[in-house]
Backbone bond lengths (Angstrom), bond angles and torsions (degrees), N, CA, C in turn:
res aa  C-N    CA-C-N  psi(-1)  N-CA   C-N-CA  omega(-1)  CA-C   N-CA-C  phi
1 M - - - 1.441 - - 1.522 110.85 -
2 D 1.330 117.27 -40.28 1.458 120.63 179.18 1.519 111.29 -65.60
3 A 1.333 116.77 -36.33 1.459 119.79 179.06 1.526 110.48 -65.10
4 T 1.333 116.56 -37.83 1.463 120.30 178.10 1.519 110.52 -65.73
5 R 1.326 116.83 -42.65 1.471 120.37 178.09 1.517 111.27 -62.64
6 R 1.326 116.96 -42.15 1.469 120.35 179.36 1.521 110.57 -64.79
7 M 1.334 116.19 -40.97 1.457 119.70 -180.00 1.530 110.41 -64.75
8 L 1.351 117.10 -43.02 1.458 120.25 178.63 1.528 111.15 -65.70
9 A 1.313 117.47 -37.79 1.468 120.85 -179.21 1.525 111.33 -66.55
10 S 1.323 117.88 -25.91 1.461 120.57 -178.96 1.529 112.37 -80.91
11 L 1.334 117.71 -12.68 1.465 121.24 -179.15 1.524 110.62 -79.48
12 P 1.329 117.06 152.90 1.469 119.53 173.22 1.531 110.33 -64.08
13 V 1.316 116.77 156.07 1.467 121.87 -174.52 1.537 112.65 -55.50
14 P 1.341 120.52 -47.67 1.475 118.24 -179.40 1.525 113.64 -61.43
15 L 1.325 116.21 -40.84 1.466 119.68 179.95 1.521 111.17 -69.28
16 R 1.332 117.03 -39.78 1.460 121.29 177.89 1.525 110.33 -60.78
17 S 1.327 116.47 -43.99 1.468 120.33 178.76 1.524 111.29 -65.32
18 A 1.323 116.25 -39.38 1.461 119.90 179.45 1.521 111.38 -64.13
19 V 1.325 117.38 -42.23 1.460 121.03 -179.73 1.529 110.77 -65.32
20 K 1.334 115.99 -46.04 1.465 119.30 -179.52 1.529 111.42 -62.02
21 A 1.321 117.19 -45.81 1.464 120.45 -178.77 1.528 111.00 -66.78
22 A 1.325 117.35 -37.88 1.466 120.25 179.03 1.521 111.04 -63.64
23 V 1.317 116.89 -42.10 1.467 120.33 -179.86 1.524 110.63 -65.76
24 V 1.335 116.31 -47.69 1.462 119.68 -177.39 1.531 111.08 -63.76
25 L 1.328 116.88 -51.18 1.464 118.52 -178.55 1.524 112.34 -70.08
26 G 1.324 117.63 -31.64 1.462 120.31 176.60 1.524 112.33 -64.89
27 L 1.329 116.18 -43.25 1.472 119.70 177.47 1.530 111.12 -66.59
28 L 1.317 116.17 -42.10 1.457 119.82 178.37 1.534 110.93 -63.82
29 G 1.315 116.76 -44.60 1.461 120.61 177.83 1.516 112.56 -63.88
30 G 1.331 116.44 -38.75 1.462 119.93 177.32 1.513 112.31 -64.07
31 A 1.324 116.35 -40.35 1.469 120.05 178.01 1.524 110.93 -65.69
32 I 1.326 116.19 -42.61 1.466 119.67 178.40 1.521 110.29 -64.62
33 G 1.323 117.08 -42.26 1.465 120.88 177.54 1.518 112.43 -61.47
34 L 1.325 116.48 -38.93 1.461 120.11 178.58 1.523 110.53 -64.88
35 V 1.317 117.09 -44.13 1.468 120.31 179.46 1.528 110.44 -63.12
36 V 1.319 116.46 -46.06 1.475 120.12 179.35 1.529 109.98 -63.02
37 G 1.329 116.56 -42.16 1.460 120.04 179.28 1.519 113.06 -64.10
38 L 1.331 116.42 -39.33 1.468 119.66 178.96 1.521 111.27 -68.28
39 R 1.311 116.82 -33.32 1.466 120.09 179.13 1.531 111.74 -77.51
40 T 1.336 116.93 -25.92 1.459 120.55 -176.18 1.527 111.98 -90.05
41 Y 1.348 115.79 -60.96 1.465 120.14 -177.05 1.526 108.01 -154.61
42 V 1.306 116.15 105.00 1.469 122.93 -170.36 1.535 113.92 -57.12
43 P 1.335 120.84 -42.99 1.473 118.95 -177.27 1.532 114.57 -61.54
44 T 1.322 118.72 -22.96 1.464 120.21 -179.77 1.530 112.48 -112.92
45 A 1.325 116.47 21.04 1.463 119.95 -179.16 1.528 111.36 -63.03
46 W 1.319 117.89 -33.59 1.460 120.95 179.58 1.529 111.26 -62.26
47 A 1.332 116.95 -34.47 1.472 120.22 179.88 1.526 110.56 -71.49
48 A 1.317 116.81 -37.61 1.464 120.32 178.52 1.519 110.41 -63.41
49 M 1.312 117.04 -32.13 1.457 121.54 178.17 1.531 110.12 -60.32
50 F 1.321 117.15 -42.48 1.464 120.94 178.46 1.523 111.88 -76.93
51 E 1.333 116.86 -34.75 1.458 120.47 -179.10 1.529 112.32 -64.11
52 V 1.306 117.03 -28.46 1.464 121.13 177.98 1.523 110.71 -98.93
53 G 1.319 117.72 -39.21 1.460 121.96 -174.85 1.518 114.55 -68.92
54 L 1.319 118.05 -41.90 1.465 120.02 -178.73 1.530 112.91 -66.43
55 P 1.331 119.31 -46.80 1.472 117.62 175.48 1.527 112.92 -63.06
56 A 1.321 117.15 -33.87 1.465 120.25 177.42 1.524 110.24 -65.85
57 A 1.319 117.79 -39.77 1.464 121.12 177.71 1.525 110.89 -65.84
58 L 1.315 117.30 -40.01 1.463 121.05 177.29 1.526 110.87 -64.11
59 A 1.316 116.60 -43.33 1.464 120.43 177.06 1.526 110.42 -63.56
60 G 1.314 117.18 -40.44 1.456 121.19 178.24 1.524 111.91 -63.08
61 A 1.325 116.82 -41.56 1.461 120.15 178.77 1.526 110.74 -64.28
62 T 1.319 116.36 -40.41 1.465 120.17 179.34 1.523 111.17 -65.94
63 I 1.316 116.22 -49.67 1.470 120.64 -179.50 1.525 110.27 -63.93
64 G 1.314 117.54 -44.18 1.461 121.07 179.27 1.516 112.52 -62.55
65 G 1.317 117.09 -38.95 1.466 120.46 177.70 1.518 112.35 -65.07
66 V 1.328 116.02 -40.97 1.465 120.04 178.90 1.528 110.29 -66.96
67 V 1.318 117.15 -46.53 1.470 120.71 -179.87 1.528 110.52 -64.28
68 G 1.321 117.37 -41.56 1.459 120.47 177.61 1.521 112.40 -63.95
69 S 1.324 116.90 -38.60 1.462 120.39 177.15 1.519 111.16 -65.19
70 L 1.320 116.48 -42.60 1.465 120.07 178.08 1.524 110.95 -64.27
71 A 1.316 117.42 -39.02 1.467 120.71 177.98 1.520 111.02 -64.71
72 Q 1.320 116.62 -39.97 1.462 119.95 179.35 1.529 110.34 -68.48
73 L 1.319 118.18 -40.16 1.463 121.00 177.21 1.525 111.21 -63.27
74 K 1.325 116.75 -40.96 1.460 120.49 179.07 1.526 109.99 -64.78
75 R 1.330 116.61 -42.00 1.457 120.90 -179.60 1.531 110.34 -63.04
76 R 1.337 116.92 -41.35 1.466 120.35 179.58 1.528 111.18 -69.77
77 A 1.319 117.40 -35.71 1.459 120.85 -178.92 1.526 111.57 -66.90
78 H 1.305 117.03 -31.97 1.455 121.30 -179.70 1.522 113.04 -91.25
79 G 1.334 116.35 1.12 1.459 120.78 175.51 1.514 115.56 75.03
80 N 1.329 117.46 20.65 1.470 120.48 179.56 1.488 110.93 -94.43
């Protein structure tokens, strides 16, 4: 766990935000996909997990990158 924290801390702010958001939204999307898949058709529930989780992770990476970039721009504008 400490190695993961150190690795994330070494990344630039936009990339760090993108990775964190991708992981969080990807896991959330995968869980939602699994629930939907289990309620719809159990033998293919594993596929629904990826069908929802991967686009959610991509959206999370995009949103996290934009938010991280804006945070870095704000930090530079204020001289911190």
